[in-house]
N, C-alpha and C positions, 0 to 999 in steps of 0.2 A: 662839610658836604658840598657837592657841586650844585649850582643853581638848576641844572637841567635834570637833576635826579628826581624831581617831583613837581608838585604844584608850587606856584610862587610863594615865597616866604612871607608875603604880606597878609596871607590868610590866617584866620585864627586856628584852623585845623589843617595841619600840614600832612600831605601824603607824599611818600618818597620811596624809592626802590634802592635796596642795598645790593651792591654788586659783589662784595667780598665778605667772607666770614671773619669779622673783626669787630672791635668796639668803636662805634661812631659817637663823636661828641657833637651835640647840636647846641648852638648858642643863638639866643634870640634877644634882641634889644627892642624895647618899646619906649618911644619918646613921646612925651605929652607936654608941650610948651618947654619950660625950663627943666622939667623932670625927665630923667632917663632911667629905665630899669633894664638890667641885664640878667637873663636866666640861662642856665646851662643844664644839659641832661646827657647822660651816657646811654647809648643804645647798643647793647651787645648783639651781634648777629651770629647765630649758631650755624654749624656746618650741616650738610645734608648727607644722610646715609642711604644706601641702596641695599635692600635685602632680597635674598633668594631662598625660597622654601622648596625643597625637593624630597619627595613629590608634593605637589600642591593638593592632590586628592588621593584617596585610597578607596577603591571599589572592590568589595568582596563580601564574605560571609561574616557572621558574628564570630568574634575571637580571632579573625585573621589579623596578623600583625604587619605593620609597615614601619620601616626604619626611616626616620625623618632627619634631614641634615639642613641646617640653616646657615647661610653665609651672609655676613654684613660687611660692606665695603664703603669707603669714602666715595661719594658720587663723582668727585672731580679727579682724585688721584687713583681710584680703584684699589687703594691699599686695604687689606683686610683689617677690620677693626678688632682690637684686643681689649678685653676688660669690660665688654658690654654686659648688661644685665637683661635676662630673658624672663618673660612672664607669659605663660600659657594659661588660657581659660578653656579647658576641654569641654567639648560638646559632641556627643555621638561617638566618643572614643575615650578609653582610659590611657593616660600617659605615664610612662615610666618615670618621668620627672617633669616638673612644670616650670623649672627655672634653668633649663639647659638648652643648648643649641642642637642636640641630637637625640631627642626622645624617641622611644618606641611607642607607636600608637596602636592600641588594640581596639578593633571595632566593636561597638556595642549597639549602634543604631545609626540613624542619619543625623548629621549636624555639622557645624562649622566651628572649629576650635580657633579662637583669636590669639594672635601673638603680638606682644608689644616689646620692643627693644629700646633700652635707654643707655646713654653714654654721655659723660660730660662733654660739653662743647658741641654736641650734636642734637639736632631735632630728633624726637622719638621716631622709630621706624615701626611700621605695622605690616602684618601679613597673616597667614593662617593656613589651616589644613582642613579640607572637606572630607568628611566620612560619609561614604555612600554604600548602603546595603544593596547587594544584588538580589532583587526580589523575584527574578524570573524562575518559576518552578521547572522541574524536570518534565519535559513534554511526554504525555502518555494518553493513549486512547484505547479502549477495549471494545471487542465485539463478541457476539455469541452465535452459536449454531442455531438450528431450528428449535423453537420452544417446544419442550416435551409436555406430556401430560403432567398433572399433579404427581409429585413424588418421583418424577422421571429424571433422567440424566441428560445433561447437555454439556457441550464444551464451550469454554470462554478463552479468549486469547488476546494478547496485546497486538494491536495493529502497528506494524513497522517497529519491532522491538530493537533495543540497543544492547549490544553485548556488554557494555560498560555500566549498565544500570541494573540495580537490584530491585526485583519486584516482589511484593508481598500481597497475597490475596486474603480477603475476608468476605464472609457471607452473612446476611441477615435473613432468617426464615428459610434456611437451607443448610446444606452440608457440603464441605469440600471433600471430595473423595480422591482427588488427584494431589499433585504437589502444591505447596503453599508459597514457594519461593522461586517460581519459574515464570516464563512468559506465556504459558498456556496450561490450562488445567481442566478438570472435569468437576462438575458440581451436581448434586441432587437437589432439585428445587422442592419447595414445600407445597402445601395445599393452596396457598395464595401467592400474591406477588413476592418474588424473591429478589433482594437487592445484592448485587455483586459489586464489591469495591476493590480497588488496587492502590497500593502506595508504591511510588517509584523513587528510589534514592540513588544519588550519584555524587562522587567526590568532585565532579565538575560543576555542580550546582549547589547553591546555598539553601534552596527551598525544595522540599520533596514535592513531587507531582502526585496528584490524586485524580482518580476517575471512577465512575460508577455507572451501572446500568440496572434497569429493573426488568426482570423476566416474568412475563405473565404466563401461567400454565395454559396449555392448549386445551380447549374444551370442545365437547361434542364428538363427532365422528372423526377418526383418524384419516388424514389424507395420505393416500399411497398411489404412486404412479410407477408403472413399469417402464424402464428405459427402452429406447428403440431396439428392435431385434433384427439382426441381419438375416437375409434369406439363406436357407440351406437347402441341400438336395433332399428329396423325399427319402425318409428313413435315416437322415443325417442327424448330427448333434447340434443343437442350438444353445447359445449362452443367453440367459435372461437374468436381469438384475433390477433392483429397486432404484429408482431415480431419486436422489437426495434423501437417503434414509435418515431416520431420526434415532438418536442414541436412546437406548432403553426400551425400544419397541421391538417386539418379536414378530418376525415375518415367516409365514407358513405357506409353502408352495403345494399346489395340486395340478394335475394334468388330465385333460380329456383327449382321448384318441392319441395317445403317445405314452412315453415312459419317462419318469423322473429318474435321471441317472446321477444327479448330484445330490446335495444335501436338501432336506425338506424344511429345515428351520434355519434360514440364513439370509443374508442380503442378496446373494447371487447364487445361481445354480445352473444345471445343465439338463436339457430335455432331448430325448430321441423322438423325432417326428414320425408320424404314421406314413406308410408308403401309399395309402389310398384315400385317407380322409384328412380333413383340416384338424391340426393339432392346436388346442387351446390351453394356455397356461394361465393360472389364477394364483394371485398372492393375497394373503389375508394378514392385515396388520392388527396386532392385539396388544392391549395394555390393561393394567388393573384399574386405571382411572379414566379411560376414554372408550367410547364406543368403537367397535371393530370397524375397520375400513377394508375394502377389497378393490382389486383391479384385475382385469383380464386382458389378454392379447392373443391374437392368432399368429402363429409362427409362419412367416412368409416362406413359401417354397420357391426355389430357384426355377427359372424358366425351363419348360420342357417343350419339345417339338414333335409333331407328327408329320409324316410324308403323305400328303393328300393331293389330288384325289387318288382313289384306287384305280381310276381310269382317267386318262387325259387324251385330248384330241388336238394334236399339233397341226391344225389346218389354217393357221393365220387369220382366224376370225376374232382374235383378241380375247377369246374366252377359253380358259383352260388349255392354253397353248404350250405351257411348260410344266414339266414335272419338278416341283420345288417344295419348299418347306412351308408348313402352316403352323403358326403360333396359336395354340388353342387358348392361351391366356388372354389374348387380345383379339382373337378371331380374324387374323389377317395373314396373307401370304407374305413371307419374308425370305431374305437370303442373308443369313448371318455370315458374311464372307470370312471375317477374321476368326470365326469359331468353327469353320469346317476343317476338320483334320483329314477326313477321307470321305469321298462321295463317288461310289463306283456302281455301274449298272452292267449286268450280264444278260446275254440271251439265253435261251433254254438249253443251249449246248455248253454253257459255261464260258463263252467267249466274251471278253470285256468289250463293251461297246461305248462306254462313257467313263471318264476318269476326272470328274470335276473340271472339264475343259472350259466351261463358261460359268464360273462361280457366281457371277453377278445375276444370272437369270435362271440357272438350273438347266436340265436337259431339254433341248428343243425337239427331240424325236428324230434326230438325224445321226447317221453313222458315216463318218468321213465325208460330211457335207451332203450326203444323199439321204432322202427320206427312208427311215427304217420301216420295215413291214409291220403290218398289224400282228401283234403277238403279245404274249405275256413275258415280261422281263423281271429279272430279280435285281434287288438293290441291297447294298451294304453301306451304311453311313456311320461315321464316328465324329462326335462333336467335342468341343473344348470345355474348359473349366466352367465357363459361364452357364453351360447347360449340363453341368454335373458329369461331364465325360460320357454323355449318353450315346449308346450304340443302338442303331435301328437296322433291322433286317426284315425284308418282306418282298412283295411282288406288286407290279403295276401293269395294267393292261393298256396298250397303245391302240387307239382306234382312229381311223381316218374316214 
């Protein structure tokens, strides 16, 4: 060996570095006075192998299989080594063979299977395969409708369902009355808290997802609200409905100063309003296990107009100077310009003296720019949809 391969050879303990895979012979002479001792030793240096395990890990479900391929080569020449012995120590997986270079690993849990490779003239090579179980469950979350009374019916459903997932419902202290293998169903709850559970399964996940919720029966008086009702013309038909109805509850309708033209026991119905009085609609919510609840609403009637006054004085004193419309609902004079279909005024001989010439103000008591004479005049007015196509006919007295 060369002097620069390690520590000086005068030491008792020699440290040196081998550069080649071969057998080194080390000779040491010790001299003590006239005595000399010579010792020799052979130091065999083994070759180094490189190994590749493909894949190094397998992530999946229990019983998922992974084909492993091991390659061992000489570190320096990169030649594939032949005749090596393989020894696997499985952990987290079952191996089809424990003494081969191409086992099939079947996942059983989490773990690392160690590999040792031996071959004459080579240092042992080490590697392994990591088994990783995918523990993420199928995502699932469930919601329910309004809680019913005891023994009542409500709907439960999967929030953001996945078409590739299979859902299975179960109930404690209740009954499934809808489907059991869908993303939404109906249940009848019991007298006390009812637990609804769901299991979600998918080939894309190793672990089933689970979710549950507890439904507490509604107690006391039933809450019922009538949805907003649109204004209709007097004598017209109005649609009325329950806002946020509860499954399993019966709703019964009655009408004051009007006529029920739709169903009397349903979630929504129709009512014909009175032509002269306020029409009131009432709904009663009933259940075998809750106190009855009621709600009422007055049906709004679309705006109607009168032509006032019966007498007007166009004398420029800023009081009653125009013959115009009067909204009796708000007690104000108005000019619904976009709703005037026709606004005509005639004298006593039938001659038209005004034809909606100034729709923003009404008739100012002039004919062709000149003051009209004191007299009684006739009017004919037709309004648009917002005023139920109202037609007004009558007379007005002009005084000066």
